[in-house]
RODO-2510 file (C-alpha; in nm, 4 decimals, decimal comma):
residues 240
     n   res          X          Y          Z
     1     m    -1,4705     0,4346     0,7901
     2     a    -1,1602     0,4908     1,0033
     3     r    -1,3776     0,7838     1,1523
     4     l    -1,6505     0,5703     1,2279
     5     s    -1,4144     0,3101     1,3697
     6     f    -1,2609     0,5862     1,6593
     7     l    -1,6140     0,7279     1,7128
     8     l    -1,7127     0,3539     1,8203
     9     l    -1,3867     0,3131     1,9784
    10     l    -1,4164     0,6095     2,1804
    11     f    -1,7478     0,5108     2,3378
    12     v    -1,6324     0,1692     2,4465
    13     s    -1,3281     0,2944     2,6363
    14     t    -1,5568     0,5418     2,8033
    15     n    -1,7938     0,2649     2,8806
    16     v    -1,6234    -0,0071     3,0300
    17     f    -1,7214    -0,0085     3,3943
    18     a    -1,6823    -0,2433     3,6256
    19     a    -1,4213    -0,3713     3,3897
    20     s    -1,2902    -0,7423     3,4157
    21     p    -0,9368    -0,8152     3,2805
    22     y    -0,8839    -1,0844     3,0141
    23     i    -0,6496    -1,2124     2,7586
    24     s    -0,7343    -1,3721     2,3896
    25     a    -0,5746    -1,5818     2,0850
    26     g    -0,6464    -1,6897     1,7667
    27     g    -0,6284    -1,6409     1,4008
    28     g    -0,8210    -1,6411     1,0694
    29     f    -0,8057    -1,6112     0,7002
    30     l    -0,7896    -1,3100     0,5207
    31     r    -0,8104    -1,2243     0,1236
    32     g    -0,6038    -0,9012    -0,0005
    33     s    -0,7588    -0,6480    -0,1971
    34     t    -0,7062    -0,4917    -0,5990
    35     t    -0,4565    -0,2898    -0,5459
    36     t    -0,2064    -0,0337    -0,7810
    37     l     0,1477    -0,0253    -0,7241
    38     h     0,2317     0,3495    -0,8801
    39     d     0,5556     0,6039    -0,8326
    40     r     0,5183     0,8078    -0,4897
    41     d     0,6417     1,0999    -0,7578
    42     c     0,5258     1,0114    -1,1210
    43     s     0,7589     1,3208    -1,2378
    44     s     1,0312     1,2745    -1,0279
    45     t     1,3468     1,3262    -1,2227
    46     q     1,6206     1,2721    -0,9706
    47     p     1,6396     0,9897    -0,9391
    48     p     1,4015     0,8487    -1,2335
    49     a     1,0614     0,7842    -1,1790
    50     l     0,9993     0,3846    -1,2086
    51     f     0,6556     0,3736    -1,4195
    52     g     0,6079     0,7419    -1,5116
    53     c     0,2666     0,9437    -1,5037
    54     g    -0,0053     0,7582    -1,6386
    55     f     0,1718     0,4138    -1,5674
    56     f     0,1408     0,1529    -1,3387
    57     a     0,1216    -0,1947    -1,1894
    58     r    -0,2017    -0,3253    -1,1386
    59     g    -0,3348    -0,6629    -0,8771
    60     a    -0,4152    -0,7740    -0,5762
    61     f    -0,2809    -0,8949    -0,2500
    62     g    -0,2723    -1,2471    -0,1976
    63     d    -0,4443    -1,4390     0,0975
    64     s    -0,3167    -1,4717     0,4146
    65     p    -0,3557    -1,6469     0,7134
    66     l    -0,3766    -1,3617     1,0363
    67     y    -0,2815    -1,4466     1,3627
    68     r    -0,3618    -1,2400     1,6588
    69     v    -0,3230    -1,2049     2,0987
    70     a    -0,4735    -0,9421     2,2825
    71     g    -0,5222    -0,8485     2,6610
    72     g    -0,7821    -0,6052     2,7605
    73     l    -1,1012    -0,5501     2,9513
    74     s    -1,4134    -0,6169     2,9933
    75     s    -1,7791    -0,5070     3,1012
    76     p    -2,1100    -0,6981     3,0877
    77     r    -2,1648    -0,5143     2,7599
    78     s    -1,8349    -0,3773     2,5858
    79     r    -1,4657    -0,4468     2,6114
    80     v    -1,1246    -0,2737     2,5349
    81     e    -0,8120    -0,4498     2,4108
    82     l    -0,4057    -0,4192     2,3306
    83     e    -0,4643    -0,6617     1,9604
    84     l    -0,1056    -0,7394     1,8288
    85     a    -0,1337    -0,9431     1,4812
    86     s     0,0639    -1,0955     1,1935
    87     r    -0,0279    -1,0722     0,8265
    88     p     0,2585    -1,2692     0,6764
    89     d     0,1645    -1,3835     0,3541
    90     l     0,0233    -1,0926     0,1594
    91     n     0,2168    -1,1119    -0,1483
    92     l     0,1724    -0,8898    -0,4458
    93     r     0,0737    -1,0356    -0,7914
    94     a     0,0135    -0,7759    -1,0766
    95     n     0,0906    -0,6931    -1,4169
    96     a     0,2325    -0,3932    -1,5256
    97     n     0,1782    -0,1920    -1,8721
    98     f     0,5046    -0,0071    -1,9792
    99     t     0,4834     0,1213    -2,3078
   100     g     0,6451    -0,0908    -2,6060
   101     v     0,6154    -0,4377    -2,4317
   102     a     0,3968    -0,7251    -2,4925
   103     f     0,0930    -0,8292    -2,1916
   104     p     0,1640    -0,9735    -1,9536
   105     q     0,3760    -0,8289    -1,7709
   106     p     0,4309    -1,0378    -1,4469
   107     v     0,5062    -0,8459    -1,0969
   108     r     0,5674    -1,0088    -0,8112
   109     a     0,6682    -0,9329    -0,4279
   110     r     0,6268    -1,1072    -0,1073
   111     v     0,4547    -0,8635     0,1477
   112     s     0,3795    -0,8878     0,5300
   113     s     0,2243    -0,6630     0,7736
   114     r     0,2223    -0,6679     1,1566
   115     s     0,0330    -0,4238     1,3809
   116     a    -0,1085    -0,3257     1,6891
   117     l    -0,4164    -0,1786     1,7460
   118     v    -0,6338    -0,0632     2,0249
   119     i    -1,0121    -0,2146     1,9655
   120     g    -1,3334    -0,1851     2,1151
   121     a    -1,5837    -0,4011     2,1591
   122     l    -2,0068    -0,3547     2,1906
   123     d    -2,2050    -0,6554     2,2593
   124     l    -2,5328    -0,6150     2,1317
   125     g    -2,7523    -0,8602     2,3412
   126     t    -2,7120    -1,0542     2,6986
   127     a    -2,7719    -1,4249     2,6032
   128     r    -2,5878    -1,6875     2,5676
   129     v    -2,5120    -1,6258     2,2067
   130     r    -2,4182    -1,2363     2,1857
   131     p    -2,3960    -1,0501     1,8830
   132     f    -2,1062    -0,7712     1,8794
   133     v    -1,9492    -0,4944     1,6559
   134     a    -1,5778    -0,3626     1,7178
   135     a    -1,3563    -0,1115     1,5641
   136     g    -1,0051    -0,0027     1,6354
   137     a    -0,7179     0,1615     1,5385
   138     g    -0,3300     0,1423     1,5671
   139     v    -0,0082     0,1226     1,3314
   140     a     0,1204    -0,1457     1,1197
   141     r     0,4407    -0,1911     1,0217
   142     n     0,4418    -0,3209     0,6468
   143     e     0,7006    -0,4740     0,4637
   144     a     0,8132    -0,5991     0,1058
   145     s     1,0784    -0,7814    -0,0245
   146     s     1,1967    -0,6881    -0,3402
   147     v     1,0197    -0,6017    -0,6708
   148     r     1,0361    -0,8125    -0,9525
   149     f     0,8989    -0,7047    -1,3029
   150     t     0,9289    -1,0045    -1,5682
   151     f     0,9258    -0,9349    -1,9376
   152     a     0,8505    -1,2779    -2,1873
   153     s     0,8216    -1,1037    -2,4964
   154     i     1,1413    -0,9933    -2,4385
   155     a     1,3308    -1,2894    -2,3285
   156     p     1,2717    -1,5690    -2,0816
   157     d     1,4660    -1,4278    -1,8391
   158     a     1,4238    -1,0318    -1,8703
   159     t     1,3587    -0,8535    -1,5553
   160     t     1,3669    -0,5662    -1,3883
   161     t     1,3823    -0,5737    -0,9861
   162     i     1,3685    -0,2801    -0,7537
   163     r     1,4050    -0,2639    -0,3801
   164     g     1,1731    -0,3176    -0,1404
   165     g     1,0879    -0,1084     0,1719
   166     e     0,9426    -0,1044     0,4797
   167     r     0,6601     0,1209     0,6320
   168     m     0,4673     0,2353     0,9203
   169     s     0,1555     0,3570     0,8782
   170     f    -0,1614     0,4524     1,0588
   171     a    -0,4334     0,1277     1,0357
   172     w    -0,7484     0,0751     1,1075
   173     t    -0,9978    -0,2263     1,1557
   174     t    -1,3678    -0,3166     1,1783
   175     s    -1,5548    -0,6084     1,2631
   176     a    -1,8928    -0,7665     1,3011
   177     g    -1,9903    -1,1165     1,4851
   178     a    -2,0531    -1,3136     1,7427
   179     s    -1,9461    -1,4302     2,0951
   180     l    -2,0590    -1,7752     2,2171
   181     a    -2,0198    -1,8494     2,6269
   182     l    -1,8640    -2,1531     2,6388
   183     t    -1,8094    -2,1715     2,9573
   184     q    -1,8492    -1,8544     3,2523
   185     s    -1,4757    -1,6748     3,1965
   186     l    -1,4459    -1,9115     2,8142
   187     h    -1,5669    -1,7709     2,5089
   188     l    -1,5933    -1,7995     2,1017
   189     d    -1,6163    -1,4936     1,9036
   190     l    -1,6289    -1,5519     1,5165
   191     a    -1,6400    -1,2435     1,2840
   192     v    -1,5710    -1,1152     0,9534
   193     r    -1,3019    -0,8604     0,9831
   194     y    -1,2063    -0,5673     0,7426
   195     d    -0,8391    -0,4095     0,7848
   196     d    -0,6793    -0,1166     0,6086
   197     l    -0,3175    -0,1568     0,6965
   198     g    -0,2505     0,1894     0,5185
   199     d     0,0847     0,1507     0,2537
   200     i     0,3838    -0,0479     0,1347
   201     r     0,6310     0,1610     0,0294
   202     t     0,9556     0,0444    -0,2062
   203     d     1,2666     0,2373    -0,1656
   204     a     1,4672     0,4543    -0,3795
   205     g     1,7844     0,3039    -0,4951
   206     a     1,9315     0,0993    -0,7587
   207     a     1,7071    -0,0727    -0,9947
   208     t     1,8745    -0,3902    -1,2000
   209     i     1,7705    -0,4432    -1,5484
   210     v     1,8594    -0,7934    -1,7154
   211     r     1,8450    -0,8082    -2,0837
   212     p     1,9422    -1,0197    -2,2896
   213     m     2,2366    -0,8700    -2,4089
   214     r     2,3231    -0,6691    -2,0989
   215     t     2,2691    -0,6655    -1,7471
   216     l     2,2769    -0,2700    -1,6358
   217     t     2,1973    -0,1089    -1,2343
   218     i     2,0832     0,2330    -1,2503
   219     d     1,8804     0,4030    -0,9570
   220     i     1,5144     0,4144    -0,9549
   221     a     1,2646     0,6544    -0,7049
   222     g     1,0293     0,4654    -0,4958
   223     t     0,7133     0,3242    -0,5151
   224     r     0,3551     0,2628    -0,3380
   225     a     0,0335     0,1079    -0,2975
   226     r    -0,2099     0,0441    -0,0673
   227     i    -0,2576    -0,2487     0,1676
   228     r    -0,6496    -0,3722     0,2636
   229     a    -0,7686    -0,7207     0,3368
   230     g    -1,0947    -0,8704     0,4661
   231     g    -1,1720    -1,1812     0,6113
   232     a    -1,2924    -1,4155     0,8921
   233     l    -1,1751    -1,5146     1,2460
   234     a    -1,2318    -1,7059     1,5484
   235     t    -1,0564    -1,6214     1,8841
   236     l    -1,0895    -1,7495     2,2254
   237     r    -1,1165    -1,5220     2,5303
   238     w    -1,0328    -1,6094     2,8643
   239     n    -1,1842    -1,3630     3,1428
   240     f    -1,0112    -1,3686     3,4576
***
């Protein structure tokens, strides 16, 4: 899909002739996909891996609003734009599978993603309502707060907390929808969309382990998880 997105973007960008500038703004709703939080190197010993090989936390990223603004160029049948987008609430909810501890083992972290993507769209008609397909690629900055593991079977306040982190990742998107001409200059674009935002990574460093008899801090290696999300959005586009 990433290669298909690139080919469509390349085709559109080379076919925007007699182009006019436009700006657009809109928003929507994304549903985060399932994911697995695991060690970046499960065999690491200096510092030690958090999970170890064969262990992980499995869950999903949460539902988040999507806010976007863009500016670009459009021709009668295609357009290309630079989009800036924010997804503030892709929060992680998962369960770990450490041995010797009863299930569930909840894992929680606040996650957000901001991206800058170059997107090309191809109109599939010339009527007042025009179906379109779009694809794009760029970079996403993914941020995670500290990650908290809870072990209620040990004690109500038994937790392990590791550092969060920031990661700049390659990202790509695809979408399909329809554009409605409200006036000669103003259009409403409705679309379904899929985003692959790359990785979220936690930093190596101190992990705080709280148990009934003591609290200790040890160094732990970093972890990672893949972020994908899909949903629907509406955008108003104004052509100059």
